[in-house]
N, C-alpha and C positions, 0 to 999 in steps of 0.2 A: 504493500499501500503506500502510495506516493506522501510526503511531510509536505504539510501545507505550511507554506510559507504567510506569516504573521509580517511582514516587512511592506509597508506601504508608503512610505518616504521616502526619499531620496538628496543627496545634500552630496555635493562637488567642492574640490579645494583642490588647490596650483601648489605643488610642493618643488623645490629643488630637484635635481637629480640624487644631490649627496643623502638629505633628505628621505627619500623615498629608498634610497637605497638601504639605509638602515632600518626603515621600517619592514622593508622586505623580510630584511634578513632575520629582526623578533620576530616575523610574523613565522617566518620559517623555523626558529625554534622553538616554537611553542605551539606549532603543529596548524596555525590557519591561514585559513586566505589573506589577502590583504587588508582586504574589507572587513572583513571580521576582525581583524587585529584591533582597526581603526574605531570599529566602532565599539569593541571593547575600552578598550583606550582614551576612547574619549567619554563613553558611559562611568567610569571609573574619576575621570579627573572631573564632572559635573556634577558626580555625585559628594567628593571634597570641596568642593565648592559652595556648595547648600549646604551642607554640613557645616561648613566656618562660619555663613551667615547665620546660621539659626542656632549656634552655640556661643553664646559669653564666654568667654575664658579669662579668667582674672588674676593676679597673684597669688599667694597668700595673704601678702599684706592688703591688697586690693578688697580682697574675702574681707578681712576686717575691716577693714575700712567702711564700706559699703554696710557691714551687718551691725556696726556702730554708729553709723546715721539713720538706721533704721530703727534699732532700738531709743536712740536718743536723739531724734529728730531736732535740728536748731527751729529756732522761734520764725515763727511767718517774718518776711520781708514787707514792708511797703507795698512791694511790686504785688508781691504772692496776696498781698489781701485783698489788694485792688485787682489782680486776676480774678481770685474765689468771687469775688460779688459779681463784678462781671458775667462771671459762667451762673452763677444763680439766678440772676437776669434773666441770661438766656436763655437758659432750661425754664424756668417760669414762663417767658412769653411764646415759648414754641409747646405748650401744653396745650 
């Protein structure tokens, strides 16, 4: 029974002969076609990029500072109080 392909989109890229050579060699090492190798590499890079933007990484010192500010917030500034008042007014008017 033939395997049904789920691929429905196409992308194209122009690369230097040197880049193609190394990609071809890497694909051969993994026993993949060049196309499969490029798609897998692009998906891995895309997943890493998305993951990096969805997670905030803090040093221990930064983490401790954030936690301290959450436990002991500074008093509101005049600008904060004006913003809070404007927000309350906006919410009342939108109801």
